[in-house]
C-alpha positions as CSV (number, residue, x, y, z in Angstrom):
1,X,25.8,50.3,-20.9
2,X,23.0,49.7,-18.3
3,X,19.7,48.1,-19.1
4,X,20.8,46.4,-22.4
5,X,18.6,43.4,-23.2
6,X,20.2,40.0,-23.8
7,X,18.8,39.9,-27.3
8,X,20.3,43.2,-28.1
9,X,23.7,42.1,-26.7
10,X,23.6,39.0,-29.0
11,X,22.8,41.2,-32.0
12,X,25.6,43.6,-31.2
13,X,28.0,40.7,-30.7
14,X,27.0,39.1,-34.0
15,X,27.5,42.4,-35.8
16,X,31.0,42.7,-34.4
17,X,31.9,39.1,-35.5
18,X,30.4,39.7,-38.9
19,X,32.3,43.0,-39.4
20,X,35.5,41.2,-38.4
21,X,34.9,38.5,-40.9
22,X,35.9,35.7,-38.6
23,X,35.6,32.1,-40.0
24,X,33.1,29.5,-38.7
25,X,32.7,25.8,-38.9
26,X,33.8,24.7,-35.4
27,X,30.3,24.3,-34.0
28,X,28.5,27.1,-35.7
29,X,28.1,28.3,-39.3
30,X,27.3,32.0,-38.9
31,X,27.9,35.1,-36.8
32,X,24.5,35.0,-35.0
33,X,24.9,31.4,-33.7
34,X,28.5,32.1,-32.7
35,X,27.4,35.2,-30.8
36,X,24.6,33.2,-29.0
37,X,27.2,30.6,-28.0
38,X,29.7,33.0,-26.6
39,X,27.2,35.3,-24.9
40,X,25.3,32.5,-23.2
41,X,28.5,30.8,-22.1
42,X,29.9,34.0,-20.6
43,X,26.6,34.7,-18.8
44,X,26.6,31.2,-17.4
45,X,23.4,30.2,-19.2
46,X,22.9,26.7,-20.7
47,X,23.7,26.6,-24.4
48,X,20.4,25.1,-25.1
49,X,18.5,28.0,-23.5
50,X,15.5,29.1,-25.5
51,X,16.5,32.7,-26.6
52,X,12.8,33.7,-26.7
53,X,12.6,33.1,-23.0
54,X,15.6,35.2,-22.0
55,X,15.5,37.8,-24.8
56,X,14.2,40.6,-22.6
57,X,16.5,39.7,-19.7
58,X,18.6,42.8,-18.6
59,X,22.3,42.3,-18.7
60,X,24.4,44.2,-16.1
61,X,27.1,46.5,-17.3
62,X,29.9,44.3,-16.0
63,X,28.4,41.3,-17.7
64,X,28.2,43.3,-20.9
65,X,31.8,44.2,-20.6
66,X,32.8,40.5,-20.0
67,X,30.9,39.5,-23.1
68,X,32.5,42.2,-25.1
69,X,35.9,41.1,-24.0
70,X,35.2,37.5,-25.0
71,X,34.0,38.6,-28.4
72,X,37.1,40.7,-28.8
73,X,39.3,37.7,-27.8
74,X,37.5,35.7,-30.5
75,X,38.2,38.3,-33.1
76,X,41.8,39.2,-32.1
77,X,43.1,35.6,-31.6
78,X,41.0,34.0,-34.4
79,X,40.8,30.9,-32.1
80,X,37.7,28.8,-32.6
81,X,35.0,29.6,-29.9
82,X,35.4,26.0,-28.6
83,X,39.0,26.7,-27.6
84,X,37.8,29.9,-25.7
85,X,35.0,28.1,-23.8
86,X,36.9,24.7,-23.6
87,X,33.7,23.0,-24.5
88,X,32.2,21.5,-27.7
89,X,29.0,19.7,-28.4
90,X,28.3,16.7,-30.6
91,X,24.9,15.1,-30.9
92,X,23.8,16.9,-27.7
93,X,26.8,15.5,-25.7
94,X,29.3,17.9,-24.1
95,X,33.0,17.4,-24.5
96,X,36.1,19.1,-23.1
97,X,38.4,20.6,-25.7
98,X,41.6,22.7,-25.8
99,X,44.3,23.5,-28.3
100,X,45.9,20.1,-27.9
101,X,43.3,18.4,-30.1
102,X,41.2,19.3,-33.1
103,X,37.7,20.8,-32.3
104,X,35.3,17.8,-32.6
105,X,32.8,18.2,-35.5
106,X,33.0,14.8,-37.3
107,X,29.9,13.9,-39.3
108,X,30.5,10.3,-38.1
109,X,28.9,11.4,-34.9
110,X,25.5,11.7,-36.7
111,X,25.6,8.1,-38.1
112,X,26.7,6.8,-34.7
113,X,23.8,8.5,-33.0
114,X,21.0,8.0,-35.5
115,X,21.4,4.3,-36.1
116,X,22.4,4.6,-39.7
117,X,25.2,2.0,-39.5
118,X,23.4,-0.4,-37.2
119,X,22.2,-2.5,-40.2
120,X,25.9,-3.4,-40.9
121,X,26.5,-4.6,-37.3
122,X,25.5,-7.7,-35.5
123,X,25.5,-9.5,-32.2
124,X,29.2,-10.2,-32.6
125,X,30.1,-6.5,-32.9
126,X,31.9,-6.1,-29.6
127,X,35.2,-4.5,-30.4
128,X,35.1,-0.9,-31.8
129,X,38.0,1.2,-32.8
130,X,38.0,5.0,-33.1
131,X,41.1,5.7,-35.1
132,X,42.4,9.3,-35.0
133,X,40.3,9.8,-31.9
134,X,41.4,13.4,-31.1
135,X,39.6,14.5,-28.0
136,X,37.8,11.1,-27.8
137,X,34.4,12.3,-28.8
138,X,33.6,9.5,-31.3
139,X,34.9,6.9,-28.9
140,X,32.6,8.2,-26.2
141,X,29.6,8.4,-28.6
142,X,30.2,4.9,-29.8
143,X,30.3,3.6,-26.2
144,X,27.1,5.5,-25.4
145,X,25.4,4.2,-28.6
146,X,26.2,0.6,-27.9
147,X,26.4,-0.1,-24.1
148,X,27.6,-3.7,-24.8
149,X,30.7,-2.9,-26.8
150,X,34.3,-2.1,-25.8
151,X,35.9,0.8,-27.5
152,X,39.5,1.6,-28.3
153,X,40.4,5.2,-29.0
154,X,43.7,5.6,-30.8
155,X,45.8,8.6,-31.9
156,X,49.4,9.4,-32.8
157,X,49.3,12.5,-30.6
158,X,49.9,12.1,-26.9
159,X,48.5,15.6,-26.3
160,X,45.2,14.7,-28.0
161,X,45.0,11.5,-26.0
162,X,45.4,13.5,-22.8
163,X,42.4,15.5,-23.8
164,X,40.5,12.3,-24.7
165,X,41.3,10.9,-21.2
166,X,39.5,13.9,-19.7
167,X,36.4,13.1,-21.8
168,X,36.4,9.4,-21.1
169,X,36.5,10.2,-17.4
170,X,33.9,13.0,-17.7
171,X,31.4,10.4,-19.1
172,X,32.4,7.6,-16.7
173,X,33.6,5.3,-19.4
174,X,37.0,4.3,-18.1
175,X,35.9,0.6,-17.9
176,X,34.8,0.5,-21.6
177,X,37.0,3.0,-23.5
178,X,40.8,2.3,-23.7
179,X,43.1,4.9,-25.1
180,X,46.1,3.9,-27.1
181,X,49.0,5.7,-28.7
182,X,49.4,4.5,-32.3
183,X,50.7,5.7,-35.6
184,X,47.8,4.6,-37.8
185,X,47.1,1.0,-37.1
186,X,50.7,0.1,-36.2
187,X,50.1,-0.5,-32.5
188,X,46.6,-2.0,-33.0
189,X,46.5,-5.7,-33.7
190,X,42.8,-6.1,-33.4
191,X,40.7,-7.7,-34.6
192,X,38.0,-5.0,-34.6
193,X,34.4,-5.5,-35.6
194,X,33.9,-1.8,-36.4
195,X,36.5,0.9,-37.2
196,X,35.4,4.5,-37.4
197,X,38.0,7.1,-38.6
198,X,38.0,10.8,-39.1
199,X,41.5,11.0,-40.5
200,X,43.7,13.9,-41.7
201,X,42.3,14.3,-45.2
202,X,42.7,18.0,-46.1
203,X,44.6,18.3,-49.4
204,X,47.6,20.6,-49.7
205,X,45.8,23.3,-51.7
206,X,43.0,23.4,-49.1
207,X,45.6,23.5,-46.3
208,X,47.2,26.5,-47.9
209,X,43.9,28.3,-48.1
210,X,42.7,27.6,-44.5
211,X,41.6,30.6,-42.4
212,X,43.4,31.3,-39.1
213,X,40.7,29.5,-37.1
214,X,41.7,26.2,-38.7
215,X,45.4,27.0,-38.5
216,X,44.9,27.2,-34.7
217,X,44.2,23.5,-34.7
218,X,46.9,20.8,-34.8
219,X,48.0,20.5,-38.4
220,X,48.7,16.8,-37.8
221,X,44.9,16.2,-37.5
222,X,44.1,18.0,-40.8
223,X,46.9,17.6,-43.4
224,X,46.5,14.6,-45.7
225,X,49.3,15.3,-48.2
226,X,49.0,16.5,-51.8
227,X,45.6,15.0,-52.5
228,X,44.6,14.5,-48.9
229,X,44.7,10.7,-49.2
230,X,48.1,9.8,-47.7
231,X,46.7,8.5,-44.4
232,X,43.7,6.8,-46.1
233,X,46.0,4.8,-48.5
234,X,47.9,3.4,-45.6
235,X,44.8,2.7,-43.7
236,X,43.2,0.7,-46.5
237,X,46.4,-1.4,-46.8
238,X,46.6,-2.2,-43.1
239,X,42.9,-2.4,-42.1
240,X,41.8,-5.9,-43.4
241,X,44.4,-7.6,-41.2
242,X,42.9,-5.8,-38.2
243,X,39.3,-6.5,-39.0
244,X,37.1,-9.4,-38.1
245,X,35.4,-11.3,-40.9
246,X,32.3,-9.2,-41.1
247,X,33.8,-6.0,-39.9
248,X,33.1,-2.6,-41.5
249,X,35.0,0.7,-41.7
250,X,33.3,4.0,-41.5
251,X,35.4,6.8,-42.9
252,X,35.0,10.6,-43.2
253,X,36.6,12.3,-46.2
254,X,34.8,15.7,-46.0
255,X,35.0,17.7,-49.2
256,X,37.7,15.5,-50.8
257,X,35.4,13.3,-52.8
258,X,37.1,14.0,-56.1
259,X,40.5,13.1,-54.7
260,X,39.0,10.0,-53.0
261,X,37.4,8.8,-56.2
262,X,40.6,9.5,-58.2
263,X,42.6,7.5,-55.7
264,X,40.2,4.5,-55.4
265,X,38.2,4.4,-58.6
266,X,37.1,0.8,-58.4
267,X,36.4,0.6,-54.7
268,X,32.9,-0.5,-53.7
269,X,31.6,1.9,-51.0
270,X,28.3,2.7,-49.4
271,X,27.8,6.5,-49.0
272,X,26.0,7.5,-45.8
273,X,23.6,10.4,-45.6
274,X,24.6,13.2,-43.2
275,X,23.6,16.8,-42.6
276,X,26.3,17.9,-45.0
277,X,25.2,15.6,-47.8
278,X,25.8,12.0,-48.9
279,X,29.3,12.4,-50.2
280,X,31.4,13.0,-47.1
281,X,31.1,9.8,-45.0
282,X,31.3,6.3,-46.4
283,X,31.2,2.7,-45.2
284,X,33.5,-0.1,-46.4
285,X,33.3,-3.8,-45.8
286,X,36.4,-5.9,-45.2
287,X,35.7,-7.7,-48.4
288,X,35.7,-4.5,-50.4
289,X,39.1,-3.5,-48.9
290,X,40.6,-6.9,-49.8
291,X,39.9,-6.1,-53.5
292,X,42.5,-3.3,-53.5
Protein backbone atom coordinates (compact mmCIF):
# COMPACT_ATOMS: atom_id res chain seq x y z
CA UNK A 1 0.00 0.00 0.00
CA UNK A 2 3.01 2.30 0.11
CA UNK A 3 3.62 5.05 -2.33
CA UNK A 4 0.03 5.52 -3.49
CA UNK A 5 -0.64 8.99 -4.84
CA UNK A 6 -3.52 11.00 -3.45
CA UNK A 7 -5.19 11.19 -6.85
CA UNK A 8 -5.13 7.40 -7.14
CA UNK A 9 -6.55 7.04 -3.63
CA UNK A 10 -9.45 9.33 -4.57
CA UNK A 11 -10.08 7.33 -7.74
CA UNK A 12 -10.03 4.04 -5.82
CA UNK A 13 -12.41 5.44 -3.21
CA UNK A 14 -14.78 6.77 -5.86
CA UNK A 15 -14.82 3.37 -7.56
CA UNK A 16 -15.75 1.69 -4.27
CA UNK A 17 -18.58 4.15 -3.67
CA UNK A 18 -19.80 3.77 -7.22
CA UNK A 19 -19.75 -0.01 -7.01
CA UNK A 20 -21.69 0.09 -3.73
CA UNK A 21 -24.31 2.35 -5.33
CA UNK A 22 -24.57 4.70 -2.38
CA UNK A 23 -26.95 7.64 -2.72
CA UNK A 24 -25.84 11.27 -2.88
CA UNK A 25 -27.49 14.64 -2.42
CA UNK A 26 -26.17 15.69 0.99
CA UNK A 27 -23.43 17.97 -0.26
CA UNK A 28 -22.25 16.06 -3.32
CA UNK A 29 -23.93 14.63 -6.39
CA UNK A 30 -21.53 11.90 -7.51
CA UNK A 31 -19.01 9.30 -6.33
CA UNK A 32 -15.91 11.30 -7.25
CA UNK A 33 -16.91 14.42 -5.31
CA UNK A 34 -17.95 12.29 -2.34
CA UNK A 35 -14.59 10.52 -2.42
CA UNK A 36 -12.73 13.82 -2.58
CA UNK A 37 -14.67 15.09 0.45
CA UNK A 38 -14.03 12.01 2.57
CA UNK A 39 -10.38 11.53 1.59
CA UNK A 40 -9.42 15.17 2.11
CA UNK A 41 -11.23 15.26 5.45
CA UNK A 42 -9.59 12.06 6.69
CA UNK A 43 -6.17 13.33 5.62
CA UNK A 44 -6.76 16.61 7.44
CA UNK A 45 -6.63 18.70 4.29
CA UNK A 46 -8.96 21.68 3.68
CA UNK A 47 -12.01 20.71 1.63
CA UNK A 48 -11.30 23.55 -0.80
CA UNK A 49 -7.84 22.18 -1.57
CA UNK A 50 -6.96 22.31 -5.27
CA UNK A 51 -6.66 18.64 -6.19
CA UNK A 52 -4.19 19.43 -8.95
CA UNK A 53 -1.79 20.79 -6.35
CA UNK A 54 -1.85 17.66 -4.18
CA UNK A 55 -2.57 14.97 -6.80
CA UNK A 56 0.99 13.59 -6.71
CA UNK A 57 1.28 13.72 -2.91
CA UNK A 58 2.19 10.30 -1.50
CA UNK A 59 -0.22 8.86 1.04
CA UNK A 60 1.28 6.72 3.80
CA UNK A 61 -0.01 3.20 4.32
CA UNK A 62 -1.75 3.95 7.60
CA UNK A 63 -3.41 7.01 6.06
CA UNK A 64 -4.59 4.86 3.18
CA UNK A 65 -6.05 2.40 5.69
CA UNK A 66 -7.80 5.20 7.57
CA UNK A 67 -9.35 6.49 4.34
CA UNK A 68 -10.41 2.99 3.35
CA UNK A 69 -12.08 2.51 6.74
CA UNK A 70 -14.00 5.77 6.34
CA UNK A 71 -15.17 4.80 2.86
CA UNK A 72 -16.25 1.41 4.23
CA UNK A 73 -18.17 3.15 7.03
CA UNK A 74 -19.92 5.32 4.45
CA UNK A 75 -20.91 2.21 2.50
CA UNK A 76 -21.88 -0.04 5.40
CA UNK A 77 -23.87 2.50 7.41
CA UNK A 78 -25.33 4.39 4.44
CA UNK A 79 -25.07 7.53 6.56
CA UNK A 80 -24.56 10.81 4.67
CA UNK A 81 -20.91 11.83 4.59
CA UNK A 82 -21.76 14.97 6.58
CA UNK A 83 -22.78 12.81 9.55
CA UNK A 84 -19.46 10.97 9.40
CA UNK A 85 -17.38 14.17 9.25
CA UNK A 86 -19.83 16.19 11.42
CA UNK A 87 -19.40 19.08 9.02
CA UNK A 88 -21.43 20.49 6.16
CA UNK A 89 -20.90 23.52 3.95
CA UNK A 90 -23.41 26.00 2.55
CA UNK A 91 -22.32 28.97 0.43
CA UNK A 92 -18.73 28.50 1.57
CA UNK A 93 -19.69 28.58 5.26
CA UNK A 94 -18.90 25.64 7.54
CA UNK A 95 -21.54 24.20 9.86
CA UNK A 96 -21.51 21.51 12.51
CA UNK A 97 -23.99 18.69 11.93
CA UNK A 98 -24.92 15.34 13.45
CA UNK A 99 -27.83 12.92 13.32
CA UNK A 100 -30.02 15.14 15.50
CA UNK A 101 -30.74 17.46 12.56
CA UNK A 102 -31.22 17.20 8.81
CA UNK A 103 -28.07 17.71 6.74
CA UNK A 104 -28.21 21.37 5.61
CA UNK A 105 -28.63 21.74 1.85
CA UNK A 106 -31.46 24.24 1.42
CA UNK A 107 -31.51 26.16 -1.85
CA UNK A 108 -32.68 29.16 0.17
CA UNK A 109 -29.02 29.54 1.14
CA UNK A 110 -28.31 30.63 -2.43
CA UNK A 111 -30.91 33.41 -2.51
CA UNK A 112 -29.76 34.65 0.89
CA UNK A 113 -26.15 34.86 -0.23
CA UNK A 114 -26.51 36.20 -3.78
CA UNK A 115 -28.87 39.10 -3.06
CA UNK A 116 -31.80 37.63 -5.02
CA UNK A 117 -34.39 38.64 -2.42
CA UNK A 118 -32.86 41.98 -1.43
CA UNK A 119 -35.21 43.82 -3.81
CA UNK A 120 -38.18 42.73 -1.65
CA UNK A 121 -36.57 44.04 1.55
CA UNK A 122 -36.21 47.58 2.84
CA UNK A 123 -34.74 49.63 5.66
CA UNK A 124 -37.50 48.40 7.96
CA UNK A 125 -36.44 44.76 7.51
CA UNK A 126 -35.04 44.14 10.98
CA UNK A 127 -36.75 40.97 12.23
CA UNK A 128 -36.04 37.74 10.33
CA UNK A 129 -37.44 34.30 11.10
CA UNK A 130 -35.88 31.02 9.98
CA UNK A 131 -38.71 28.55 10.52
CA UNK A 132 -37.74 24.86 10.63
CA UNK A 133 -34.20 26.00 11.29
CA UNK A 134 -32.71 22.52 11.77
CA UNK A 135 -29.01 22.99 12.44
CA UNK A 136 -29.41 26.76 12.21
CA UNK A 137 -27.59 27.19 8.91
CA UNK A 138 -30.11 29.53 7.26
CA UNK A 139 -30.42 31.59 10.44
CA UNK A 140 -26.65 32.02 10.50
CA UNK A 141 -26.49 32.85 6.78
CA UNK A 142 -29.24 35.45 7.17
CA UNK A 143 -27.37 37.08 10.04
CA UNK A 144 -24.18 37.11 7.97
CA UNK A 145 -25.96 38.50 4.90
CA UNK A 146 -27.62 41.37 6.80
CA UNK A 147 -25.49 42.48 9.77
CA UNK A 148 -28.20 44.90 10.94
CA UNK A 149 -31.00 42.37 11.43
CA UNK A 150 -32.03 40.19 14.35
CA UNK A 151 -32.78 36.57 13.52
CA UNK A 152 -35.01 34.01 15.22
CA UNK A 153 -34.37 30.35 14.43
CA UNK A 154 -37.30 28.11 15.32
CA UNK A 155 -37.88 24.36 15.24
CA UNK A 156 -40.17 21.80 16.83
CA UNK A 157 -37.17 19.56 17.57
CA UNK A 158 -35.19 20.33 20.73
CA UNK A 159 -32.44 18.06 19.41
CA UNK A 160 -32.14 20.11 16.22
CA UNK A 161 -32.09 23.32 18.26
CA UNK A 162 -29.19 21.93 20.31
CA UNK A 163 -27.25 21.50 17.07
CA UNK A 164 -28.28 24.99 15.94
CA UNK A 165 -26.93 26.43 19.19
CA UNK A 166 -23.52 24.96 18.38
CA UNK A 167 -23.52 26.77 15.02
CA UNK A 168 -24.75 30.07 16.42
CA UNK A 169 -21.89 29.99 18.91
CA UNK A 170 -19.39 28.80 16.29
CA UNK A 171 -20.10 31.92 14.23
CA UNK A 172 -20.24 34.25 17.23
CA UNK A 173 -23.85 35.27 16.63
CA UNK A 174 -25.34 34.72 20.09
CA UNK A 175 -26.28 38.41 20.35
CA UNK A 176 -28.21 38.43 17.07
CA UNK A 177 -29.64 34.92 16.62
CA UNK A 178 -32.23 33.64 19.11
CA UNK A 179 -33.35 30.01 19.04
CA UNK A 180 -36.95 29.14 19.94
CA UNK A 181 -38.84 25.86 20.29
CA UNK A 182 -42.06 26.16 18.30
CA UNK A 183 -44.56 23.90 16.58
CA UNK A 184 -44.86 25.84 13.34
CA UNK A 185 -45.62 29.45 14.19
CA UNK A 186 -47.51 28.66 17.41
CA UNK A 187 -44.87 30.12 19.77
CA UNK A 188 -43.82 32.94 17.44
CA UNK A 189 -46.03 36.03 17.74
CA UNK A 190 -43.83 38.20 15.52
CA UNK A 191 -44.20 40.43 13.68
CA UNK A 192 -41.47 39.39 11.27
CA UNK A 193 -40.32 41.33 8.22
CA UNK A 194 -38.92 38.25 6.48
CA UNK A 195 -39.70 34.59 7.02
CA UNK A 196 -37.57 31.90 5.38
CA UNK A 197 -38.70 28.31 5.64
CA UNK A 198 -37.41 24.99 4.38
CA UNK A 199 -40.27 22.89 5.73
CA UNK A 200 -40.98 19.16 5.69
CA UNK A 201 -42.41 18.89 2.18
CA UNK A 202 -41.66 15.36 0.95
CA UNK A 203 -44.85 13.60 -0.15
CA UNK A 204 -45.65 10.13 1.15
CA UNK A 205 -44.85 8.34 -2.11
CA UNK A 206 -41.42 9.97 -2.19
CA UNK A 207 -40.85 9.18 1.49
CA UNK A 208 -41.56 5.53 0.78
CA UNK A 209 -38.96 5.53 -1.99
CA UNK A 210 -36.16 7.32 -0.11
CA UNK A 211 -32.74 5.61 -0.07
CA UNK A 212 -31.13 4.79 3.30
CA UNK A 213 -29.04 7.97 3.35
CA UNK A 214 -32.22 10.05 3.61
CA UNK A 215 -33.79 7.65 6.09
CA UNK A 216 -30.81 8.32 8.34
CA UNK A 217 -32.14 11.86 8.79
CA UNK A 218 -34.96 12.83 11.16
CA UNK A 219 -38.21 11.99 9.34
CA UNK A 220 -39.84 14.93 11.11
CA UNK A 221 -37.76 17.27 8.96
CA UNK A 222 -38.78 15.59 5.70
CA UNK A 223 -42.28 14.13 5.75
CA UNK A 224 -45.03 16.50 4.63
CA UNK A 225 -48.02 14.16 4.49
CA UNK A 226 -49.78 12.57 1.53
CA UNK A 227 -49.06 15.43 -0.90
CA UNK A 228 -46.20 17.01 1.06
CA UNK A 229 -48.17 20.17 1.77
CA UNK A 230 -49.48 19.57 5.31
CA UNK A 231 -47.02 21.92 7.02
CA UNK A 232 -47.27 24.48 4.22
CA UNK A 233 -51.08 24.69 4.48
CA UNK A 234 -50.89 25.52 8.18
CA UNK A 235 -48.03 27.94 7.60
CA UNK A 236 -50.02 29.88 5.02
CA UNK A 237 -52.97 30.15 7.42
CA UNK A 238 -50.87 31.36 10.33
CA UNK A 239 -48.23 33.51 8.61
CA UNK A 240 -50.09 36.76 7.80
CA UNK A 241 -50.82 37.45 11.48
CA UNK A 242 -47.09 37.11 12.23
CA UNK A 243 -45.89 39.27 9.34
CA UNK A 244 -45.37 43.02 9.22
CA UNK A 245 -47.22 44.95 6.53
CA UNK A 246 -44.57 44.64 3.82
CA UNK A 247 -43.12 41.31 4.92
CA UNK A 248 -42.33 38.44 2.54
CA UNK A 249 -42.09 34.69 2.96
CA UNK A 250 -39.42 32.66 1.15
CA UNK A 251 -40.32 28.98 0.94
CA UNK A 252 -38.61 25.90 -0.44
CA UNK A 253 -40.78 23.12 -1.90
CA UNK A 254 -38.08 21.09 -3.67
CA UNK A 255 -39.46 18.72 -6.27
CA UNK A 256 -43.06 19.06 -5.13
CA UNK A 257 -44.17 21.79 -7.54
CA UNK A 258 -47.04 19.72 -8.92
CA UNK A 259 -48.45 19.16 -5.46
CA UNK A 260 -47.89 22.81 -4.55
CA UNK A 261 -49.74 24.09 -7.61
CA UNK A 262 -52.57 21.63 -7.02
CA UNK A 263 -52.91 22.78 -3.41
CA UNK A 264 -52.68 26.53 -4.13
CA UNK A 265 -53.77 27.02 -7.77
CA UNK A 266 -54.71 30.70 -7.46
CA UNK A 267 -51.87 31.87 -5.25
CA UNK A 268 -49.66 34.62 -6.73
CA UNK A 269 -46.03 33.67 -6.21
CA UNK A 270 -42.61 34.80 -7.43
CA UNK A 271 -40.38 31.87 -8.36
CA UNK A 272 -36.69 32.37 -7.59
CA UNK A 273 -33.80 31.08 -9.69
CA UNK A 274 -31.48 28.59 -7.99
CA UNK A 275 -28.86 26.09 -9.10
CA UNK A 276 -31.64 23.46 -9.19
CA UNK A 277 -33.92 25.52 -11.42
CA UNK A 278 -36.65 28.11 -10.98
CA UNK A 279 -39.40 25.88 -9.60
CA UNK A 280 -38.13 24.90 -6.16
CA UNK A 281 -37.95 28.13 -4.15
CA UNK A 282 -40.66 30.79 -4.14
CA UNK A 283 -41.41 34.14 -2.58
CA UNK A 284 -44.80 35.28 -1.28
CA UNK A 285 -45.94 38.67 -0.06
CA UNK A 286 -48.22 39.06 2.93
CA UNK A 287 -50.85 40.47 0.60
CA UNK A 288 -50.78 37.32 -1.50
CA UNK A 289 -51.22 35.11 1.54
CA UNK A 290 -54.22 37.14 2.65
CA UNK A 291 -56.04 36.11 -0.53
CA UNK A 292 -56.19 32.48 0.56
